[in-house]
Backbone as a printed PyTorch tensor [residue, N CA C, xyz], in Angstrom:
tensor([[[ -20.5940,  -74.6700,  -19.6270],
         [ -19.8090,  -75.4100,  -20.9300],
         [ -18.5770,  -75.8470,  -20.6780]],

        [[ -17.5590,  -74.7580,  -19.8500],
         [ -16.3690,  -74.7880,  -19.7160],
         [ -15.9050,  -76.2370,  -19.1750]],

        [[ -16.6920,  -76.8150,  -18.2180],
         [ -16.3850,  -77.9400,  -17.5460],
         [ -16.6800,  -79.3060,  -18.3920]],

        [[ -17.1880,  -79.1930,  -19.6470],
         [ -17.3530,  -80.3800,  -20.5930],
         [ -16.3260,  -80.1640,  -21.7630]],

        [[ -15.5230,  -79.0020,  -21.7790],
         [ -14.5380,  -78.8950,  -22.9610],
         [ -13.5980,  -80.0380,  -23.1770]],

        [[ -13.0060,  -80.2700,  -21.9740],
         [ -12.2350,  -81.2300,  -22.2290],
         [ -12.3970,  -82.8310,  -22.5260]],

        [[ -13.6550,  -82.8310,  -22.0710],
         [ -14.3020,  -84.3570,  -22.1250],
         [ -14.9570,  -84.6950,  -23.4210]],

        [[ -15.3860,  -83.8080,  -24.0010],
         [ -16.1780,  -83.9210,  -25.3400],
         [ -14.9890,  -84.0940,  -26.7770]],

        [[ -15.1430,  -85.1040,  -27.2100],
         [ -14.2480,  -85.0570,  -28.4420],
         [ -14.3590,  -84.1740,  -29.5250]],

        [[ -13.4100,  -83.6210,  -30.0260],
         [ -13.4020,  -82.5810,  -31.3160],
         [ -13.6640,  -83.6400,  -32.4110]],

        [[ -14.6010,  -82.8590,  -33.3160],
         [ -15.0750,  -83.8550,  -34.2660],
         [ -14.1740,  -83.3380,  -35.7280]],

        [[ -13.8770,  -82.0980,  -35.5100],
         [ -12.7180,  -80.9830,  -36.4440],
         [ -11.8770,  -80.6010,  -36.0380]],

        [[ -10.5720,  -80.4250,  -36.5570],
         [  -9.4250,  -79.7840,  -36.2220],
         [  -8.7780,  -78.5920,  -37.3120]],

        [[  -7.8090,  -77.8790,  -36.8650],
         [  -7.2050,  -76.9510,  -37.8390],
         [  -5.9740,  -78.1480,  -38.2960]],

        [[  -5.7450,  -77.6580,  -39.3150],
         [  -4.3200,  -78.1410,  -40.1060],
         [  -3.5510,  -78.2010,  -39.2790]],

        [[  -2.9410,  -77.5370,  -38.3650],
         [  -1.7720,  -77.7980,  -37.5750],
         [  -2.1760,  -78.7930,  -36.4550]],

        [[  -3.3510,  -78.7190,  -36.1870],
         [  -3.6140,  -79.8350,  -35.0360],
         [  -3.6090,  -81.2890,  -35.6070]],

        [[  -4.3370,  -81.1540,  -36.8790],
         [  -4.3480,  -82.7800,  -37.5230],
         [  -2.6500,  -82.9830,  -37.8970]],

        [[  -1.9070,  -81.8320,  -38.1110],
         [  -0.4430,  -82.3750,  -38.3390],
         [   0.0290,  -82.8100,  -37.1000]],

        [[  -0.2040,  -82.2370,  -36.1770],
         [   0.1580,  -82.7470,  -34.8480],
         [  -0.1060,  -84.3370,  -34.4600]],

        [[  -1.4260,  -84.3200,  -34.7050],
         [  -1.9180,  -85.9030,  -34.5380],
         [  -1.3310,  -86.8600,  -35.4910]],

        [[  -0.6610,  -86.5460,  -36.2920],
         [  -0.1730,  -87.7220,  -37.4110],
         [   1.4150,  -87.5790,  -37.4860]],

        [[   1.8260,  -86.6270,  -36.7940],
         [   3.2530,  -86.0750,  -36.8640],
         [   3.5270,  -85.9400,  -38.0000]],

        [[   2.7780,  -84.6350,  -38.8290],
         [   3.1600,  -84.3180,  -39.9460],
         [   2.8350,  -82.8180,  -40.0460]],

        [[   3.5020,  -82.3840,  -40.9890],
         [   3.2940,  -80.6330,  -41.4090],
         [   2.1470,  -80.3110,  -42.0500]],

        [[   2.0410,  -78.9520,  -41.8550],
         [   0.5760,  -78.5850,  -42.9630],
         [   0.6980,  -79.1580,  -44.0210]],

        [[   1.8500,  -78.8800,  -44.8070],
         [   2.0510,  -79.2150,  -46.2300],
         [   1.3350,  -80.6350,  -46.4490]],

        [[   1.9660,  -81.7140,  -45.4720],
         [   1.5890,  -83.0100,  -45.9360],
         [  -0.0020,  -83.2230,  -45.6300]],

        [[  -0.5750,  -82.4620,  -44.6560],
         [  -1.8620,  -82.4700,  -44.2830],
         [  -2.5020,  -82.2300,  -45.8330]],

        [[  -2.3000,  -80.8940,  -46.1590],
         [  -2.6640,  -80.5170,  -47.6940],
         [  -2.9310,  -81.2420,  -48.8280]],

        [[  -1.3890,  -82.1240,  -48.7420],
         [  -1.5560,  -82.7560,  -49.7140],
         [  -2.2450,  -84.2010,  -49.4890]],

        [[  -2.5300,  -84.8490,  -48.1480],
         [  -3.6400,  -85.7650,  -48.1160],
         [  -5.0430,  -85.2990,  -48.4210]],

        [[  -5.2340,  -84.2710,  -48.1570],
         [  -6.6200,  -83.7970,  -48.3030],
         [  -6.6130,  -83.6280,  -49.7300]],

        [[  -5.7000,  -83.2210,  -50.6120],
         [  -5.8850,  -83.1790,  -52.1930],
         [  -6.0940,  -84.5870,  -52.7530]],

        [[  -5.3350,  -85.5540,  -51.9300],
         [  -5.1520,  -86.5500,  -52.6200],
         [  -6.5810,  -87.4780,  -52.3290]],

        [[  -7.4930,  -86.7530,  -51.4470],
         [  -8.6350,  -87.7160,  -50.6770],
         [  -8.6800,  -88.3440,  -49.7340]],

        [[  -7.4360,  -88.3990,  -49.0010],
         [  -7.2510,  -89.3640,  -48.1730],
         [  -7.6970,  -88.7500,  -46.7770]],

        [[  -7.7440,  -87.5230,  -46.7240],
         [  -8.2970,  -86.8980,  -45.3230],
         [  -9.3440,  -85.9350,  -45.8460]],

        [[ -10.5830,  -85.8730,  -45.2220],
         [ -11.7320,  -85.0000,  -45.5370],
         [ -11.8010,  -83.6520,  -44.7460]],

        [[ -12.0800,  -82.7090,  -45.3420],
         [ -11.8730,  -81.2460,  -44.8300],
         [ -13.1970,  -80.2160,  -45.2280]],

        [[ -13.2800,  -79.2550,  -44.6290],
         [ -14.2300,  -78.1360,  -45.0330],
         [ -13.6800,  -77.0130,  -44.5580]],

        [[ -14.1980,  -75.8120,  -45.2170],
         [ -13.8920,  -74.5530,  -44.6580],
         [ -14.8520,  -73.9300,  -43.7200]],

        [[ -14.5600,  -73.5570,  -42.5570],
         [ -15.1750,  -73.1370,  -41.5220],
         [ -14.9060,  -71.6180,  -41.3490]],

        [[ -15.4730,  -70.4840,  -41.9270],
         [ -15.3630,  -69.0460,  -41.5540],
         [ -13.9650,  -68.8400,  -42.5580]],

        [[ -13.7010,  -69.4280,  -43.4820],
         [ -12.4500,  -69.1970,  -44.2630],
         [ -11.0260,  -70.0140,  -43.8070]],

        [[ -11.6060,  -70.7800,  -42.5680],
         [ -10.3510,  -71.5770,  -41.7950],
         [ -10.8520,  -73.0570,  -41.9320]],

        [[  -9.4900,  -73.6710,  -42.7300],
         [  -9.5260,  -74.9750,  -43.2220],
         [  -9.6480,  -76.0980,  -42.0530]],

        [[ -10.6500,  -76.8810,  -41.9380],
         [ -10.7370,  -77.9570,  -40.8530],
         [ -10.8110,  -79.2980,  -41.2980]],

        [[  -9.9500,  -80.2960,  -40.5360],
         [  -9.8480,  -81.5590,  -40.9490],
         [ -10.9880,  -82.3340,  -40.3880]],

        [[ -11.8010,  -83.3370,  -40.5280],
         [ -12.6940,  -84.2300,  -39.9290],
         [ -11.6980,  -85.3120,  -39.1680]],

        [[ -11.8620,  -85.3310,  -37.7400],
         [ -11.0110,  -86.1990,  -36.9420],
         [ -11.3660,  -87.6090,  -37.2730]],

        [[ -12.6870,  -88.0470,  -37.7960],
         [ -12.8700,  -89.4580,  -38.1510],
         [ -12.1420,  -89.8070,  -39.2530]],

        [[ -11.8010,  -88.8750,  -40.5560],
         [ -10.9180,  -89.2380,  -41.5470],
         [  -9.6610,  -89.2930,  -41.0680]],

        [[  -9.2600,  -88.5290,  -40.1730],
         [  -7.7710,  -88.8680,  -39.7100],
         [  -7.7670,  -90.4020,  -39.0900]],

        [[  -8.7160,  -90.5030,  -38.1060],
         [  -8.6860,  -92.1190,  -37.6480],
         [  -8.4480,  -93.2270,  -38.8250]],

        [[  -9.5620,  -92.9150,  -39.6650],
         [  -9.5650,  -93.7210,  -41.0660],
         [  -8.3270,  -93.8250,  -41.6380]],

        [[  -7.7730,  -92.9340,  -41.8830],
         [  -6.2240,  -92.9050,  -42.6470],
         [  -5.1490,  -93.5390,  -41.6950]],

        [[  -5.2250,  -93.4360,  -40.3900],
         [  -4.4970,  -94.1510,  -39.5990],
         [  -4.6470,  -95.3730,  -39.7450]],

        [[  -5.8600,  -96.0060,  -39.3790],
         [  -6.0490,  -97.5520,  -39.6210],
         [  -6.0480,  -97.9460,  -41.0050]],

        [[  -6.0100,  -97.3090,  -42.1240],
         [  -5.6150,  -97.6970,  -43.1760],
         [  -4.3300,  -97.8650,  -43.5510]],

        [[  -3.1940,  -96.9380,  -42.9940],
         [  -2.1100,  -97.1530,  -42.9460],
         [  -1.4960,  -98.4100,  -42.2500]],

        [[  -2.0260,  -98.5980,  -41.0260],
         [  -2.0140,  -99.9990,  -40.4380],
         [  -2.0130, -100.8640,  -41.0430]],

        [[  -3.4220, -101.0540,  -41.5070],
         [  -3.8140, -102.3950,  -42.2620],
         [  -2.9820, -102.5640,  -43.4110]],

        [[  -2.4930, -101.1970,  -44.2570],
         [  -2.0900, -101.7550,  -45.7020],
         [  -1.2140, -102.4840,  -45.5510]],

        [[  -1.0950, -103.4840,  -46.5490],
         [   0.2030, -104.2630,  -46.9840],
         [   1.4610, -103.3270,  -47.6110]],

        [[   0.9510, -102.0270,  -48.1620],
         [   1.6520, -101.4740,  -48.8280],
         [   2.8820, -100.4890,  -47.8700]],

        [[   1.8040, -100.5010,  -46.5790],
         [   2.6020,  -99.8800,  -45.5300],
         [   3.8870, -100.3650,  -45.1760]],

        [[   5.1760,  -99.6320,  -45.1590],
         [   6.7100, -100.1210,  -44.6940],
         [   6.5690, -100.5160,  -43.1900]],

        [[   6.4250, -101.4970,  -42.8520],
         [   6.2960, -101.6990,  -41.2760],
         [   7.7430, -101.8840,  -40.8420]],

        [[   8.7410, -102.0630,  -41.6320],
         [  10.1410, -101.6550,  -41.3030],
         [  10.2790, -100.3250,  -40.7280]],

        [[   9.6170,  -99.5430,  -41.0870],
         [   9.6840,  -98.0320,  -40.4050],
         [   9.2630,  -97.8620,  -39.2830]],

        [[   8.5170,  -98.7310,  -38.7500],
         [   8.1040,  -98.5330,  -37.3190],
         [   8.7220,  -99.3130,  -36.3190]],

        [[   9.3980,  -98.6010,  -35.6460],
         [  10.2510,  -98.9840,  -34.6410],
         [   9.8090,  -99.0280,  -33.0980]],

        [[   9.7330, -100.1750,  -32.6720],
         [   9.5210, -100.0410,  -31.2110],
         [  10.7660,  -99.9320,  -30.1450]],

        [[  10.2410,  -99.7050,  -29.0930],
         [  11.5720,  -99.5810,  -27.9610],
         [  12.1740, -100.7720,  -27.7800]],

        [[  11.7570, -101.8870,  -27.9550],
         [  12.6260, -103.0790,  -27.8050],
         [  13.2450, -103.3750,  -29.1820]],

        [[  12.6580, -103.1570,  -30.3030],
         [  13.7880, -102.8610,  -31.1250],
         [  14.9390, -102.0170,  -31.3580]],

        [[  14.6410, -100.7910,  -30.8900],
         [  15.7610,  -99.8810,  -30.7180],
         [  16.8200, -100.2410,  -29.7100]],

        [[  16.3450, -100.9330,  -28.5650],
         [  17.1940, -101.4340,  -27.7260],
         [  18.3310, -102.8260,  -28.2100]],

        [[  17.5150, -103.4940,  -28.9820],
         [  18.1680, -104.4680,  -29.7120],
         [  19.4760, -103.9390,  -30.8580]],

        [[  19.0930, -103.1020,  -31.5610],
         [  19.8630, -102.2040,  -32.2210],
         [  21.0420, -101.7950,  -31.6770]],

        [[  20.6480, -101.0960,  -30.4320],
         [  21.7740, -100.5880,  -29.7010],
         [  22.4980, -101.8560,  -29.0940]],

        [[  21.9730, -102.9350,  -28.8670],
         [  22.8040, -104.0380,  -28.1650],
         [  23.5990, -104.5470,  -29.2510]],

        [[  23.1880, -104.7430,  -30.4590],
         [  23.9670, -105.1090,  -31.6270],
         [  25.0910, -104.1790,  -31.7310]],

        [[  24.8680, -102.9310,  -31.8130],
         [  25.8240, -101.7890,  -32.0850],
         [  27.2250, -102.1660,  -30.9640]],

        [[  26.5730, -102.4370,  -29.8810],
         [  27.4250, -102.5790,  -28.9790],
         [  28.1390, -103.8950,  -28.8880]],

        [[  27.7390, -104.9660,  -29.2900],
         [  28.6490, -106.1030,  -29.4100],
         [  29.3530, -105.9380,  -30.7040]],

        [[  28.9480, -105.1970,  -31.7630],
         [  29.9700, -104.8840,  -32.9480],
         [  30.9930, -104.2190,  -32.4400]],

        [[  30.8920, -102.9650,  -31.7940],
         [  32.0420, -102.4520,  -31.1550],
         [  33.3800, -103.2040,  -30.3850]],

        [[  32.4190, -104.0360,  -29.6230],
         [  33.2530, -104.8190,  -28.6620],
         [  34.1710, -105.7600,  -29.5350]],

        [[  33.5490, -106.3890,  -30.7700],
         [  34.2200, -107.0810,  -31.5430],
         [  35.2300, -106.6830,  -32.4460]],

        [[  35.0960, -105.4120,  -32.7020],
         [  35.9710, -104.6020,  -33.4310],
         [  37.0350, -104.2160,  -32.2400]],

        [[  36.8160, -103.9440,  -31.2370],
         [  37.7910, -103.8170,  -30.2340],
         [  38.8550, -105.0740,  -30.1860]],

        [[  38.0720, -106.1320,  -29.7650],
         [  38.9910, -107.5080,  -29.5990],
         [  39.6270, -107.5000,  -30.8490]],

        [[  39.3220, -107.2890,  -31.9680],
         [  39.7750, -107.5960,  -33.0520],
         [  41.0240, -107.0700,  -33.3320]],

        [[  40.8970, -105.5810,  -32.8550],
         [  42.1640, -104.7250,  -32.9290],
         [  43.3310, -105.1300,  -31.8460]],

        [[  42.6890, -105.4830,  -30.6570],
         [  43.6510, -106.0790,  -29.5560],
         [  44.3730, -107.4840,  -30.0550]],

        [[  43.3690, -108.1790,  -31.0600],
         [  44.3740, -109.2410,  -31.4190],
         [  45.3820, -109.1230,  -32.4530]],

        [[  44.8960, -108.3340,  -33.4900],
         [  46.1020, -107.7050,  -34.0910],
         [  47.2410, -107.0930,  -33.6440]],

        [[  47.0140, -106.2980,  -32.5170],
         [  47.9450, -105.6730,  -31.9620],
         [  48.9710, -106.6580,  -30.9200]],

        [[  48.3820, -107.8060,  -30.5620],
         [  49.1260, -108.9810,  -29.6640],
         [  49.9880, -109.8540,  -30.9010]],

        [[  49.1410, -109.9420,  -31.8650],
         [  49.7690, -110.5050,  -32.8710],
         [  51.3040, -110.2280,  -33.4820]],

        [[  50.8780, -108.9220,  -33.8610],
         [  51.9720, -108.2110,  -34.2450],
         [  53.2600, -107.7270,  -32.9250]],

        [[  52.8060, -107.7960,  -31.7720],
         [  53.6400, -107.8870,  -30.7740],
         [  54.2550, -109.1400,  -30.6420]],

        [[  53.7620, -110.3150,  -30.7810],
         [  54.1870, -111.6570,  -30.7570],
         [  55.2750, -111.7800,  -31.6740]],

        [[  54.9930, -111.4170,  -33.0440],
         [  55.5690, -111.6350,  -34.1360],
         [  56.9110, -110.5570,  -33.9540]],

        [[  56.7920, -109.7160,  -33.3260],
         [  58.0730, -108.6260,  -33.1970],
         [  58.8180, -109.1990,  -32.2880]],

        [[  58.5550, -109.6480,  -31.0570],
         [  59.3290, -110.0670,  -30.1530],
         [  60.1480, -111.3630,  -30.7410]],

        [[  59.3270, -112.2470,  -31.5960],
         [  59.8630, -113.3850,  -31.7830],
         [  61.1490, -112.9560,  -32.9600]],

        [[  60.6300, -112.3210,  -33.9440],
         [  61.7360, -111.7090,  -34.9120],
         [  63.0400, -110.9810,  -33.9390]],

        [[  62.5670, -110.1100,  -32.7810],
         [  63.8150, -109.7400,  -32.3100],
         [  64.7790, -110.5170,  -31.8690]],

        [[  64.0600, -111.6860,  -30.8960],
         [  64.7590, -112.9050,  -30.5220],
         [  65.6760, -113.4830,  -31.4040]],

        [[  65.1050, -114.0660,  -32.4990],
         [  65.5270, -114.7330,  -33.7540],
         [  66.9730, -113.7270,  -34.0390]],

        [[  66.6900, -112.6420,  -34.5390],
         [  67.7030, -111.4410,  -34.9800],
         [  69.0290, -111.5500,  -34.0830]],

        [[  68.7730, -111.3070,  -32.9860],
         [  69.7470, -111.3150,  -31.9430],
         [  70.3800, -112.4620,  -31.4790]],

        [[  70.0110, -113.7180,  -32.1570],
         [  70.3860, -115.1510,  -31.9100],
         [  70.2490, -115.7000,  -30.8250]],

        [[  69.1140, -115.1250,  -29.8250],
         [  68.7900, -115.6030,  -28.6290],
         [  67.9720, -117.1320,  -28.8870]],

        [[  66.9840, -117.0440,  -30.1370],
         [  66.5660, -118.5360,  -30.3120],
         [  66.5510, -118.6270,  -31.7260]],

        [[  66.3560, -120.0330,  -32.3100],
         [  66.2520, -120.1840,  -33.7080],
         [  64.8920, -120.0210,  -34.2330]],

        [[  64.9560, -120.0240,  -35.7570],
         [  63.4390, -119.9240,  -36.1320],
         [  62.3060, -120.8740,  -36.0740]],

        [[  62.4920, -121.9960,  -35.4980],
         [  61.8020, -123.2220,  -35.0770],
         [  61.2430, -122.5430,  -33.7890]],

        [[  61.7810, -122.1960,  -32.6430],
         [  61.6190, -121.7340,  -31.8180],
         [  60.9260, -120.3840,  -31.6990]],

        [[  61.4320, -119.6710,  -32.9130],
         [  60.4500, -118.2770,  -32.7220],
         [  59.0940, -118.6160,  -33.0020]],

        [[  58.8970, -119.4140,  -34.0230],
         [  57.2700, -119.6500,  -34.3530],
         [  56.5920, -120.5300,  -33.6010]],

        [[  57.3800, -121.4860,  -32.3200],
         [  56.6890, -121.8800,  -31.2520],
         [  56.3060, -120.8430,  -30.2170]],

        [[  57.4890, -120.0730,  -30.1670],
         [  57.1530, -118.6010,  -29.1310],
         [  55.9960, -117.8070,  -29.4780]],

        [[  55.8760, -117.5780,  -30.7010],
         [  54.8290, -116.6830,  -31.4730],
         [  53.5400, -117.3900,  -30.9330]],

        [[  53.4870, -118.7890,  -31.5200],
         [  52.5100, -119.3910,  -31.4290],
         [  51.6220, -119.7320,  -30.1470]],

        [[  52.7020, -119.9130,  -29.1250],
         [  52.3500, -119.9680,  -27.7710],
         [  51.6140, -118.3250,  -27.1320]],

        [[  52.3930, -117.3910,  -27.5800],
         [  52.0180, -116.2470,  -27.0370],
         [  50.7470, -115.8950,  -27.8530]],

        [[  50.4530, -116.4080,  -28.8360],
         [  48.8970, -116.1040,  -29.7090],
         [  47.7640, -116.8480,  -29.0140]],

        [[  48.2960, -117.9450,  -28.4380],
         [  47.3170, -119.0170,  -27.7630],
         [  46.7630, -118.2050,  -26.2570]],

        [[  47.9050, -117.6200,  -25.5890],
         [  47.7780, -117.2410,  -24.5310],
         [  46.5650, -116.0290,  -24.8680]],

        [[  46.9550, -115.1180,  -25.7470],
         [  46.4010, -114.0580,  -25.8950],
         [  44.8560, -114.5190,  -26.4240]],

        [[  44.6900, -115.4060,  -27.0630],
         [  43.3580, -115.9020,  -27.4810],
         [  42.4350, -116.0920,  -26.3050]],

        [[  43.2940, -116.7360,  -25.3960],
         [  42.7010, -117.4160,  -24.3310],
         [  42.3120, -116.0190,  -23.4620]],

        [[  43.2510, -115.0020,  -23.1390],
         [  42.6470, -113.8200,  -22.4330],
         [  41.4360, -113.0980,  -23.2940]],

        [[  41.3960, -113.2660,  -24.5860],
         [  40.5630, -112.7410,  -25.4920],
         [  38.8260, -113.3310,  -25.1870]],

        [[  39.1030, -114.7580,  -24.9640],
         [  37.9160, -115.3630,  -24.9710],
         [  37.2190, -115.0880,  -23.0600]],

        [[  38.2620, -114.9240,  -22.3420],
         [  37.9560, -114.6290,  -20.8660],
         [  37.2650, -113.1350,  -21.1060]],

        [[  38.0760, -112.4590,  -21.5500],
         [  37.3010, -110.8870,  -21.8270],
         [  35.8430, -110.8230,  -22.2780]],

        [[  35.8880, -111.5640,  -23.5320],
         [  34.2890, -111.6500,  -24.1830],
         [  33.4970, -112.4400,  -23.1720]],

        [[  33.7680, -113.4180,  -22.4220],
         [  32.8780, -114.1880,  -21.4530],
         [  32.6150, -113.1350,  -20.3190]],

        [[  33.3670, -112.1720,  -19.8780],
         [  33.1790, -111.3530,  -18.8520],
         [  32.3650, -110.3750,  -19.2910]],

        [[  32.3740, -109.8630,  -20.7310],
         [  31.5480, -108.7510,  -21.1950],
         [  30.0090, -109.2450,  -21.5910]],

        [[  30.0770, -110.6580,  -21.8920],
         [  28.5880, -111.3440,  -21.9640],
         [  27.9240, -111.4750,  -20.7680]],

        [[  28.7530, -111.6800,  -19.4140],
         [  28.2150, -111.8960,  -18.3690],
         [  27.6990, -110.3810,  -17.9220]],

        [[  28.2580, -109.2010,  -18.1860],
         [  28.0540, -108.1980,  -17.7520],
         [  26.5750, -107.6360,  -18.5750]],

        [[  26.6680, -107.8350,  -19.8360],
         [  25.6160, -107.7100,  -20.8190],
         [  24.2200, -108.4670,  -20.0250]],

        [[  24.5950, -109.5920,  -20.0670],
         [  23.1980, -110.3620,  -18.9630],
         [  23.0220, -109.8410,  -17.9150]],

        [[  23.7780, -109.2020,  -16.8240],
         [  23.4380, -108.7090,  -15.8630],
         [  22.6430, -107.3930,  -15.9980]],

        [[  23.1050, -106.5180,  -16.9910],
         [  22.2060, -105.2240,  -17.2670],
         [  20.9120, -105.6070,  -17.7700]],

        [[  20.7950, -106.8050,  -18.5290],
         [  19.5040, -106.8990,  -18.9230],
         [  18.4620, -107.5000,  -18.1260]],

        [[  19.1340, -108.2350,  -16.8020],
         [  18.4440, -108.5820,  -15.9930],
         [  17.9090, -107.6450,  -15.0030]],

        [[  18.9590, -106.4760,  -14.7530],
         [  18.6150, -105.4190,  -14.2070],
         [  17.5200, -104.4790,  -14.7130]],

        [[  17.2950, -104.5380,  -15.8850],
         [  16.1750, -103.7360,  -16.7040],
         [  14.9710, -104.4050,  -16.4780]],

        [[  15.0260, -105.7230,  -16.5270],
         [  13.6440, -106.5800,  -16.3340],
         [  12.9650, -106.2400,  -14.9590]]])
């Protein structure tokens, strides 16, 4: 009989095994039994759950409109979320660099104006030019990051 043990499907399982099958604890399994979602019986004082009722429960959860499908996460969805987080972090980093560059450009312009090197009009022009150059560098960096992301996606495929 040992040669057939692994090939014959079990018809009933202990609470712990039933919990393993649906990724739940024994308390949740007992609750489902009490609610009539799972069928069970006592076998020599040991509570056993009918495997067919576990399959029906899972099928019912999948088919149910009440089931919250948003909680089911696929590997692709996880990858998308990670990519979104990465882009968000890159955006934050770019925004921080932009603020720093703006402060630097203004500080340089103010320094030049206070020391009489340039007048106020030239200060504004110098700041604007500096910010345009910084913006151009940020765009180039963003394009490089996007190309790197695409390359990573292609290597995954």
